[in-house]
N, C-alpha and C positions, 0 to 999 in steps of 0.2 A: 454623587456629585458634588465637589465641591462648584462650581459655574453652571448647576441649574443642569447642566445635559445629561440629558439620560443617553444610558446603555442601553444596545439592545440584545449585545451578551457577543461576549468574544472565546470563538471555541479554535482551539494550538493540535495538529496536530503533531505531539509526541513521543511520538515512538512511528518511526515508519521502518520494516527490514523482512528482507529475503531467506524464506530458508525452504530445505528440501520438500520438509513434510512435519504434519505439529496434530498434537489430537489435543481430547480435553475429558479429560476426570474427576469428578467432584466443583464442577464449577472452576477449575482452574486451567488452562492453554500453557502447554506444556512444544515450542518450539524444538522442534531433528535437524540438526545439520546446517547452521543459518549460512547463507551465503553474499562470499563476494566478490565470484564469479560465478559462469554459468555455461556448461560444454557439453555439447551432445552427448548424450542417452544411449547409451550401446543401440538401441532398435527402437525408432517409431519416438512417439515426440515427449520434447525435454516436461517434466513438474516442477511445479515445485508452487510456495506458499508466499505470498504480504501478506501479512500482518501488521495492523492500526491501530495504533492510540489516540482518541481525540477528548476531549480535557475543555471542560470551559469555567466562565465565569458561573458564579449565583444567575447571571442575568438570564443565561444562555439552557432556562432549565424551562420546563413546560411549553416546547419548542419543539418542533419535530426538523429536524434540520438534510438533509439528502446528501450522503456521500459516495461517491466512487473511487478507483483505482483504475490508471490508466499505464499502460506498458506502447512510452513513443517513443518510435527513432531516431536518432540525432538532428535529423530535419525539422521535428517536435512533430510527423509526423504519425495519428493517432495504429497504433497498430494490434493492441490488445486490448479491449474494459470490461469490468467484469458490472457484476447489473450493480443495480443504483440498492443503498442499506436505506435505510430510515434507519438516525443516529438522534437517540435518545438521553440526556443526558440527564442527573437526579442532581448538582451541584458539581463544588468542583475538588469534591473527595472522590467521586466517583468515575471516575472512567466510561469509555464505553470504548467500545472494542470490534474492530475487522476484521476476519479473514476472508482473501479470494484466493485460489485455484487460476493458478495456469497451467495452461499444456504452450511448448509455445511450438512450431514445428518445424523439422528440418530441415526443411530445405533457408533459414534464418540464421542456422551458421557457414551457408553457400560460401557468404565474401567475410571470408572470412575474420582475421577481428574489426568487431564491432563495438558499438556501445549501445545499452538501450535504457534511458530513463522510466523509473517510475516512479510514480504524480500517486498523492492523494487528493482527494477535490474534494469543498464543499462547497457547498451552496454553487457551481461551479466555478469555484479560487482555488489553484491551486494551497495546500496548507502549507505542504511541503512533498520531495522528492531527495530521489539517489540514484543513482547513475549501476549500472552494471555491467561487465566487461560480458560481451557474448566469444569465448576463441571456438574457434573450427577444431581444436582435436588438444590429445593433451600432450605434455611432453614428458619426456623418459632421461 
């Protein structure tokens, strides 16, 4: 940097996607059924995955970063959270991806249509968030 400041590393969440499921084959991840809303499962909990991709500058390497995925309600109350992931970046060309699986209990759909917030959190700072609408039934 030209003013003498030292960069301690910048990390961004460049993708935050919800899907019905995913699979990994030969080191490549495939998401199935990208979601823009959630509807209750026919029976039991509604399962889905959240994919997050983290990328950083060259100063973000050689350091462990802690990441989590949070699911919050409209009031900001955290309803569910993923385990903590250790994020290691190898430079600007090698992103780090996280896939967290969630099972949304049936009672989350009891109050009719509502919105949940999905957040990618790194070092206790929200880097990316998206809203997902819950519908309590299918329209025909």
